N, C-alpha and C positions, 0 to 999 in steps of 0.2 A: 504493500500500500504506500509506504514511504517512497519507494522507487517511482511509483506512478506520479506522485506529487512532484518529485524532482524532475521527472521527464516533462511534466506539465510546465514547470518553470522554464525548461529549455525550449519547449514549444512556444511559450510566450516570447522568449528572447528572439527566436527565429521569426516570429510574427512581427516584432518590432523592427528587426533587420530587414524583413521583406518590405514593410511600409516605408522605411527610410530609403531603401534602394530604389523603390518606385519614385519617391520624391526626388532623389538625386538624379535619376534618369530624366525627369522633366525639368529639373533645375539647371543641370549642366548639359552641355552638348557632347555626349559620348557617342562613340560609334556603335554599330549594331551588335558588336561582340558583348557589350555590357548588358544587353537585354537578358542574357543568360543568368545574371546574378539574381534578380527577383524570381526567376523561374526555379532556380535551384533551391532558394530559400522556401518557396512555396511547396516544392516536392518534399523537402525535409519536414516541413511543418505538418503537412497532411499525413505523412507516414507516422510521425510522432503522435498526432491526435488519434489516428486509428488504433495504434498500439495502446495508448492511455485509456481509451474507451473500453478496453477489455477489463480494466480493473476499477475504473471510476464510472459513476453514472454519466450518461451522455449529456444531460442537461446541465449538471454541475460542471463538467469538463468544459463545455462550450461557454457557459457563463463566465467562468474564471478566465479562460483563454481570451474571450472577447473583451471583457472589461479591462484586464491588465494589459492586454495588447493595445487597446485604445489609449489608456493612460500613458503607457510607455511611448507610443508614437507621438502623443501630444507633447510630452516632456522632451523627447528627442527633437521634435520640430522647433521647440523654443530655443534649445541650445545649438542645434546644428544648422537650422535654416532661418534663424531670427524671426520666427513666427510669434505673433503677439496673442495673448489671451487676456480676458478681463476677469474681474472678481467673481462674476456670476459663473463663468466657466470653471474657475478654480473650485467654487462651491460644489458644482455638480461632478467634477472629477473626484473630489473627496467623497461624495456619495457613492460613486462607483467602487472606490476602494473599501469603504465601509460595508457595502453590499457583499463584496468578495470575502472579506473577513467574516462577515455574518454567515455566509454559506459554509465556510470552512468550520466555524464553531458549532453549527447545528449538528445535533446527533443524527447519524445515519439510521434510516428505518430498518 
C-alpha cells in the first residue's frame, strides 16, 4: 500500500513535468524533436496510474493525481514561466490541497 502511494507521488511529478513540457513547447520555439518529451512523460504517467489503480481505488487515485498535479503545475508556472495568480486562486489551491489531505485521512471502507 505504501509503495502505491509512493508511485502515486511519482505519477504526480510526471504529470507536473508533462504540463511544464507542454508549456515550454508553446513558450519557446523548439524543433519537432522536442515534441517527444511530453509524449514520453504522458506514457510514463499513464503506465504508473494503471499500475497504482491495482492497489488504490480509482476515484481516490484520480482525485489525488489531478489535484496535486494541478497545484504543482500552477506553482511551476509561477516560478518557471512568470505566471501570475491572485489571492482568490491561492485560496482555492489551498482547498485542493486540503481536499487531498482529507481523502488520505479518511478511513478506507
